[in-house]
N, C-alpha and C positions, 0 to 999 in steps of 0.2 A: 504884324501878326493879326491885328484886329480885322484888317481887310480880308485876310485869308479865311478867318472865321466866318465873315459875312458871305464869302463865295461858297464855302462849304454849306452854309445854311440855305443857300439858294439852289443847290444841286437837286434836292428832292422835287422842287417845283419845276425845274428845268427838265429833269428826266420824266416827270409825269406828262409834260407837254409833248414829249416825243411819242409817248404811248397814245396820246389823243390825236396828234397830227397825222400819224401814219394811217389809221383807219379812215380819217376824214379825207385824206388825199385819195385813197383807194376808192372810197365810196363816191367821191366827186367824179373820178374818171369813169367809174362804172355807170353812174347816172347819165353821163353824156352818151356813153355807148348804148345804154338802154333807150334813151330818148331818140336816138337815131333810127332805131327799128320800131318805134312805137308810132301811133297815130298822133301827130303833132298839130293837126288842123283844128282851128277854133273858128268855126264859121266857114263860109265858102272862100274867103280871100285872105285869111290870116293863118300863118303857121307859127306855133310857139318855137322859139329858138331851142336848140338842143343843149346849150350851155346851162350849167347849174348855178345861175345867179340867185336862186332862191335862198341859198345859205347866206350869201352876201347881203341880202335884203332882210332876212329874218333875224340875223344876229344883232344888228344895231337897233332894230325895232324892239326886240325883246330885252336888250340891254337897257334901253331907256325905261321900259316897263318894270324891269327888275330893280333898277336904282330908284325909281320914283314911287313905285307901288308895293312890290313884293317885299323887298328888304325892310323898308320902314314898317310895313304891316307885320312882318315877322317879329321885328324888334318890339313893336307895341304889344303884340299878343304874348310873347314869351319873355320879354325883358332882356333878351340876349341877342347879340348879333351873330350872324354866321361867320365862322372863322374862314380864312382863305382856303385852307385845305378841305373844309367841308364843302365850300362852293365848287372847288375843283372836283371833288368826289361826285357831286351832283352832275357836273358836266360830263364826267366819265360814264355815269349811269345813263344819261340821256344819249350819249354817243353810242353806247352799246344797244340801247333801244332803237336808235335810228338804223343801226346795222341789222337788227332783227327784222324790222319793218322792211328794209331793203331786200333781205333774203326772201321774205314772204312774197313781196311784190314780184321779184324775179322768178320765183317758183311758179307763181300764178301766170306770169307772162309767158314763160316757157311752155307751161301746160296748154294754155290757150293757143299758142303758136303751133305746137306740134299736133295736138289732138283736134282742135276745131279750126285751125288755119285762120284765126281771127287776131287782129292787132288791138292791143289795149291802148287806152288813151294815156297820153303823157302826164295827165293830171294825177295819175296814181303815184307819181314820183314826189309830189309835193309834201306829203306827210313825213317821209323819211328825211327830206332836205330841210324841212322846218325844224324837225327834232335835232338835227345836227347843228343848225343855226342857234337854237336855244341852248344846246350843250356848249357851244363856243362862248355864248354870253356868260354862262356860269363858270366856264373854265378860266377865264382871265379876270381874276379879282383885282380890285383897285390897288 
């Protein structure tokens, strides 16, 4: 019976991860499709790959910064630690912000493509992907 209670206690965390993973998967797929039609050249001989590895890079970097600097600083200032559900909530907010930035960038890209027939730089995708990476770092508490 005790094991069953533990499983029931984990269900809110598990279900919240579904709500986070779905937009991240959609945004990652969309970022690759966006990058394929954007200007990916960086100099005369190098093209930035269309894959969205920025999330995979930003999440561990920020996770290290979070564990070594932000959380100890927060504890020192407030005298309290962030609860796991609070960290997950911050992760959700950052993921939503990443989706908002993604929508704004896509709107601007479409406007430039249709009205001015100009291709945006793929570097415009970095802020949204970094926000999602930071959100992932907050979403998975210790």
